[in-house]
N, C-alpha and C positions, 0 to 999 in steps of 0.2 A: 424330542421325539411326539408325535401326535399332534403337534401345533400345524394350522394351516400354512404357516409362514415359515417352517422350517426350512426348506429349500433356499429361500431368500435370505434366512439368516445364516446358514452356513456359506453361502456365495459372500454375504458381508465380512463373517469372520475370515475368509480367507482372503478377501481383498486387505482387510486391516492389518494382518500378518504381514502382507507384501510390503508394507511401509515402516513397520517398526523398526527401530533401530538402524535404518537405512541411511546412507550419506545424502544430506541436506533435508532431512526430517527430524523432527524434534520427536520426545517420548510418547506423545499421542499421536503420532502418524501425520503430523501436518508440517507444510513447508516451513523450514526455520526462516527463510528470509523476509516472511510476513509478520509485520507487528502491528497491534491496534491502533488506529488512528486517535483512539479516544484517550482522555488524560488517566493518570493511573488510580486518581481519587474515584472514578467509576468504578472501578475494580474492586478497589479495597472495599467499598460501600456493598459490591455483590459478595466479596467472601465475609463480610461480616452477617449479612442477611442468612446466608447458607451456615454459618456457624450457629445462628438462632435458630432455625430450623432443626439442624442436627442436635442441638441440646434439647430440644422439646421433645423430638423423635426418641433420641439417646434414653430419656428418664421414661418416656412411655416404654419402650422396650424392654427396660430394666425392670420396670413394675411388672409387665406380664409375665416375664420371665421367671421372677419371683414368685409371682402369684401360682404359676404352673409348678413350680418346684416345690411349694408348701401346699398343691393340691387343692388351691382356695377354691370356693364356689363360683360358677359360671358367670355370676353377674357382676363379681368384682373385676373379673377380667375384660368382661363388656364394657365396663366403664374405664377402665385404663386403656382402652384400644382406641379411644375418640381421638386423641391428641396425634398417635400416629396416623389415623384415618386422614386427618387435617394436613398432617405435612406431606402425606403420599399424593393427596390430591393437588397441593401447591407445587411440587416436585413435577408432577405430570403435566399440569398446565403451562408452566416454564418450559420446559422441553417442547410440548406441543407448539408453543409460538416461536420458540427459537427454530423448529423444523420448518414452519410457516415461512419465517424470514429468508431461510436458507433456500426454500424452494423459489419463492421470490425472485432473490439476487440470480439466482442461475437463469432462471428464464429470461432476466435482463441481459445477463452476459451472454448469452449463446448468440443471438443476433448481433451484438456488438463485435464477436470474434468473426462471423462472418461478413461484416462492414470492413473490418480492416483486411481480411484475406482479398476482398474484392480490391482494395487499395493496392496490396503488395502484388497482385497480377497484374494493375494497370503499370506500376513502376517498372516492373520485369519486361512488360513488353514494349514500354519505351526505352528501356534501356536496351533491348534486343534490335530495334530499329536503328539504333546509334551505331550498333556493330555491324550491320549490313555487310560495310566493305572491307572489314578486317579481314586480313589472309588467314585463310582456314588451315594453311600448310604450317603454320607458325605450331610452337609445341605447345604453347598454353591456349586451346581453342574457346570458343564461344562455348560449346558444351561443357567444357571445363569450368569455365566461369560460372554458370548458372548451376551448375551441379553443387559448386563450392557454396553459392547464395542460397541455395535449397536446404543445404546442409546446417549451413550455420544458423538458419533459423527455425528448423524442423519443419519446413514447410513445402510441400509437393505443388508445383505450380502447372498448369497447362501452358500457361503464355511462356514458360521457359523451354518449351520444345519437348523432346522425347524423354523417356525413365532416365532420371540422373544418376541411378545406381552406376550404371555401367561406365560411366564418364569418372564417377566421382574416385575410385581408387588411382587412377591416371592423373586425375587432376590435382591429388593430394601429394603424390609423386614428383609431380612438376612444381608445385608451390615450394616443396621442400627442396628440390633441387637450387633454386633460385632464392634459396632463404637468406643469404648473405647479400643478393643484389637486391632484392625487394622484402624486408622486413622492418616494419615498423614495430613489429614485437606482437601485434594482436592476433593476426591472422596463424602465425607459426603456434601460438599459445593455445588454438581451438581446433587444429589439424586433426590430431588424435580423436577427437570427439565428434567430427561430422558423420561420420558413418552410422554410429549410433543414434544421433540426433535426426537423421533423416529417416531412420527404421521408426523411429516415433511418430513422425509426420506423415509416414506412409499407413502406421496403422491408426492413426487420428483422423486422416482423411477418410477413411472407410466408415467411420462411427455415425451412428442417427443420435446416440446418446452417450456422452464421455463417460457415464457410470457403465458402460460396457467395455472399459479399457481393460485388454487381458494382461495384466502385471506378470504372469507365468512366463509370457514369451517376450515380454518388454521390460527393459530397464527402468526401474522406477526412477532413478537419478536423472534422468535424462533432462526432465523439466528443471529441478533446481539448479543442474549443472549449466542450462542454455542462460537461465536467468542470471547467473554469477557471470556468463561471459560480458554482461553488461553492453549490450548491443547498442542502446541509445548513448552510452558515455563513449564508446569505444569505436562508435561509426567512423571517424576520420581516420583511426589507424588502419580498422578494418578495408574503409574504402582506398587509402593510400597502397596498401599491400596490393590491394587486386587490380588498380589502376596501374601499378608498375609493373606487372605482368604484360599489360595490352598498350602501355602507352607509346610506344614506338610505332605500332602500327594503329593507334586512333587518329583521325584528323585532329588537329591543333584544335579546330573551332568545338569539337564534338567532346572533349575532355573534360570541360567544367560542367557541360549538361550531363555527361555519364556520371559522374563525382555527385550531381545533385540527386539523380535518380537511386542510386546506391544508398545515399545517405537516408534519404525518405524511406526507403525499402526498410533499412535496418532501424529507424524508429518506429515503423509500424509493427516489424516484426518482434520488436522487444516489446509494445504494447500487447501485441498478439499472446506472445508464452505468458505475459503475466495474466492475462484474462484465463489462459487456459489452466494455468496454475491454480488460482482462484477457484475455477470451476471443480478441478479435481480435489481440493480442500473441500469443499461445499458438498460434494458427492460422498465423501468420508464422512462427514459430519451428519448428513441426511441418514445414511446407512446407519450412524451411531443412534442417532433418535428414532429409528424405525426398530433397533433392537431393543433398545431401553425401556420405549413407552409401553410395549407390550408386557414388560415384565412388571412395570408398576400398576399396570391394569389388572394384571393376575394378583397382586397385592391385594390391590383395592377390593377384588372380589372376595378374598381371604376376609377382609376387613367387615365386607357387607355380609358376609356368612355368620359372622361371629354376632353381628347385630341382631340376627335374625334366629338364631339358636334358643332363646328365650331361657326354660330353667334347665335345658335337656345337657346331660354332661357331654363335655368334650374328649372325643377318642383321643388316646397318646399321640395316634400317627397324625392325627388331624393338628394336634397342637404344635407338633415338631415341625410341620410342612409350614404352619401357619408363621412360627418363629424363623425358619429358614427364608420365606420370603420376605419378612420384615428385615431380616439381617442384608438380603441381596439389596434391597430397597435403600437401607442406609449406605450400603458401600457405593450405590450409585450418587447418593448424595455426596458423599466424602469425594467422589470422582470429581463431582462438578466444582467442589470446593478448590479440589487441586489444579483443575483447568483455569479457573479464574485466578488463581493465585499466580500460575505461571503467567497469564495475561498481564497481570497486575507487573510482574518482573519485566515482561517485554516491554510495555509501556514505559515503564521506569527507565528502561535500557535507552528506549527512542528517544527520551527527552535529556538524560544525562550522558548518553554514550557509554555507559557503565554497564557491562554485562553481569550481572548479579542472578541469572538466573539459576548457578551451581546451588544456590541456598536451597533450592526445592529439594533438593537430593536428602536435606534433614527433614524435611516432612516425611515421615512415615504414615501409612494408614494401617494403624495396629488395632482397630477395633476389631475386625474379624477373629486376629488371632487372639485377642483377651476374649471374646466372647466364647471362641471354641477351647479356651482353658477355663476359666471361672465362672463363664455363662453370661458375664457383665460386660456391657460396651463401654469402652472407656475412651473413645474418639475424640471426644469435646477437649480434653487437655490438649491434644494434639494440635487442635485446630487453633484453640487461643494461643499455643507457644509461638505458632507460624503467624499468627496475628501479630503477636507482639514483636516478632522480628521483623516484618515490614512497616511496622511503626518506628522500630530503633532506625531503620535504614533511613526512612524519611526525614527522621529528625537530625540524622547526622549529615545527611546530604544538604539539608538547609543551612546548618551551621556551616560547613565545607564552603558552600557558594558566597558565604559572607566576606570569604578572604579573597574572591576573584571580582574582578571588574566588567561587566558586560557594556557594551556600546550600542547604540541604535542610529541607525545613519538612512537617508533615502539616497537613491541612485537611479539614473535614467539611463537606458540603452536605446539606441537609434538603430532603425532599418528602414532601407528603401528598397525599391523594385529593381533598381540596379545591379545592388551588390548581394541582393538578399533575393534572388528571381524565383526560386521554388516556394520560399515561403509567401509570397505575394501571388504567384499562381494559384496557390491553395487557399489563401484568403478570398482572392476574387470569386473563387468557387463556394466559399462561406465557411469552409474548415479549415485549419491549418495548426499546425504543432512547432512551438517555439521551443528550442534546446538552449539551455546554458550549461555550459560544462563546468568541472572543477577547475579547469584552467583559467575561468575567468576571476578564480578568488586570488588569494595572497598567501605566502607562506606561514604567516603567523595570524590566518584568521581560523578561529576555531568553533565549531557548533553553529554555523551561520544559520539563521532561522528567519524564514519569510512571515512577516507580520500583516503587511496591506501591499494593496496591488492597484495600480491605476493604468489604462491603456486609452490611446487617443491615436487617430488616424486622419490625415489630413492629404491633400495633392493640390494641385496648380488650380483645379476647380470645383473645389469643395467648399469654399467659402461665400460662393455667389449666392443670389436670390434665386434658386432654382426650383422653387416649390416644394422644398423637401424640408421637413420637420428640421429644427435647430439640432434636436438631442437624438443621439446616434446610440442605438443599444448593441451591446455585445454580450459575450457569455464565454468565462473563463475558468479555468482549474487547473492545480498542478496535479501531475500525473502521479502514479502510483509509487516512484521510485523517489527514494531521497538520499542524498550523498553527503556526509558530514566527516570533516578531520577532527579527529580525536586528540586527547592531551599529549597521546604520544607520536601524535603527526601521522597516524594511519588512517585511511579513508574508510570510512564504516558505510556500509551498504543496506537500505532496509527498503520494504514493499510494503503497501498498504491496500487492504481490499476496499477501494472507493466504490460509494454508490454511483450508479451511471447516472440518476436523478439528481440526488441532493447533494452532492459534491460540486455542482457546477455553482458558480459565484455570478450574478448579473453586474455589469458595468454599464455604466454610461457617460458619454462626454458631450460637450457643446461643440459643433464644427466649427464655431466661430470665434472660440477663444482657446486655441492650442497653446501649450505652454512654449515659452520663448525665451532663451536666457539673455538676448540683448533688449528685447522690450522689458523685460523682467528688471534688468540693472536699472534701464532708463527710468520708469516709473517709481523703482525704489529711491532713485537718486531725487525724484520729484516729492517724494515724501507718501507717495502712495503704497501702504503696506501689505494691503489685501488684493495685489492685481492677481487677476486671473493667469496672467502670463507667469506668474510666478508658482512654485510648488513647495509646500512645507509639509513638515512631518504631521502637522493637525488637519491639514487640507481635508475638508469635507468630501472630494471628489475622489479619495481612496476607498477603496473595498477592503473590509476586513477579510483576511483569508483563514483565522483561527481564533481561538479562543487565548486573549492574553491581555494583562492591562494595559499594554502599549498601542494594540492594535484597536481598541475602541469596542471592543465586544467583552461584557463583563463576563467572569469566570464564575460566578455565584452557583450556578446550576453545573459546575463541574462533576459533582458525583453522578448527575442524570445523563451524563455524555455529553461533554464539551469535546471539540476537537483540539488535539494538540497542533503546534505550529510545525510544518513539514519544512525542508529545507530550500533555501534560495535557488538551489541549483537542481537541474532536473529538465523535464520535457512538460511543457505548459500546452493545454488543449485550449483552442480558441475558436469561436464560431462567431459570426456575424449573420443572426437569425432574421429572416423576413415572413411578414404573415402576408401570404398571396391573397388575402380577401380583405386586407385594409386599403384603404384609399389615402394617397398623399395630400398634403396640404389640411388635413382635418386635425381631431383634436391629438393631442399626444398620447402615443400608445405605449401601454405599460411596461413590455419586456420586448417586443421585436420592431422590426423596421418596417415601413410601408411596401407595399407590393412593387413599386416603381424603383426603388433604392438601389443606386448602381454601384455595387462594391468596385467595379474595377476602376473608377477615378481616385480611389484611396491609393496613392503610390509611396507615403510614407508612413511611419509608426513611431510612436514614443510610447515605452513601456517602463513607468516609475514603478520601482520599488521602494518598500520601507521593510528595513529588515535590521536584527540584531545579531550580535555575535560578540566573542571574546577575542581579546587581542594580545599577543605576547604569551601568554601563559594559559594553561585549562588544566583543573585536576584531572589525575588518570583513574582515580576512585575514589569512594568515601573514607579510604585509608591513606592516601597520599599525603606524606608529611606536612605539606604546606597547608593542610585543612587544618591542622592542629598549631598551628604557629600562634602563641600567645602574644598578649599585648598588642602593640598598634598594628591595624590592618597593612595590607600591602600598600607599597607605595602606589601614587596614582599611575595606571600605564601610561606609557607613550601615545600621544595622540597622533593619529596617520595622516600622513598628507593626502592632499586629493586624488591621487593616483592608487590608493590602496587596493580597491578592486580594481583588475585589471580592465582593460577599456579595448580588447581585441575587438569586438563586436562595434565599438562606439565610434560612430562618425564625429561627433561632436562632445568632449568629456566636458560633465558638469562637476564642480567643487563638491563633495560630499559632506553632508552637514551631519555633526556626530553630537552624541552626549555620553556622559558617564555617569553610572550608577552602581551601588554595591548590591550584590543578593541578586536572588531568581526571582 
């Protein structure tokens, strides 16, 4: 009351309450599927720093409180407040920087969402054109089809025709009626959610700013539900179900093209809902900073007042208000500790696949209760206990992984414009998404991690003297979704908030030296061991995708924010960038291709991966009995033959190279 921003703060508090303890969201009101991409060491470093701030602040608070209790003179109180002032200033600066980063990220995500929506409109328009001759007297009509597509992605598209709400109910009934005939499982699993998701899409379409979403009238669980539907992983099942409902009425030559458009639509839809979820989380974070920073500013003002009182006595009411403000600021620091502790456990889970977040329940913020009792803060004891617990957990996990063998390999997937038409259509436009599903893995491959990546394109007319530079530039990144098989055989699904700028990796290949297994073997027989036709794990053409000793990127700076290794599986974004102002035939460009570069002549692509995984066995937790086996370590795991990773997408399957090590 009395604050200029009171209305905004009430709005934030109301929004925050809408998320707390709701399905799909954690205790801080954040989407549970998101995990940090930073290594856990970075968050341990953060909680140590906050513990140190709190320790100094607690000492200052207790000194001030004791001085007031003993009715000591003002000068002694003023001297004791200096440490508190330093810590309040540091916490305020930290929150202001976090708010700046969050606002910057949001500004980048919003246009990216618009770009994806434009692509989705295009895919639906092409799909609609393919259905132009479908018999509209059939039970499952065009309107039914596009109502389901929009519901599954929470996206309203003008390209899909009329308002889908009228058709959705009938479409769901028809799909349920044909469940036994057309059921790959995926569509039926989601039919009950489509109306709710479409309502979200309608509300989102009207917004100028995502922070204006009204969660009084909207189910906050819509977004995590859509994310858990795993559209990019389940696109084939969804497409198979929908095409089954139409296939008898689709011209044979249109079926494959129609499937391609639907799969592209689902991949783009998955990327869009990811970005929307990130923006919603950012809105919640920004609202929290807008709430906390003024409180710290108020405390700083009280501290400033103490600096200026001179020898004047402090009124009891002023003293108590001052202590209350200090206590509130201390609680904010403890909240920061708790959030970073939670991020540590989430990052730990992403690396090990072990969910240890329940340990956070044992961390109780007791400082305020203690201060209300005997007047003294005692929170640092709790912070030290929490730190000791994560150190013990880290130590036990490292010992556990010495009992299990990990393997690293290289593998090549091959693509061409005949079998992967949609992929190359997009590549020729400059941007494409490449998807590797979990079906590409094997039954006994656990926690498969991407280390390095190399992409090369070629065609019938790409190796001649065409006045083009020898080196071709690409950009690639792993999408936000990662999928892993854990020690119990379950698929674990994680998402990350990727930077739209810094998450990209620059790749380059020489168009005259494309890898070739036959030429490689021929040159090896001739004793040429460093042939450019061959690819090895240590090949300099590989681009490191994370911080790991096998990836070629040192992890010495893990505490300052090195990237964890994502899954081999998921969706990859690729770009072939062109500098429209750069002439061809000149000097080598640093990161783009010259303006006359012709993407369309590249009709084949090799994608090489260097990855690691555990075979045959993987611990289910740090308490797994196999972690404490004494004496001789586990026997060597069976080496897996060349077909270990499935080659459904592979046109020419190459032998996978492997090596074994102990430990992480």
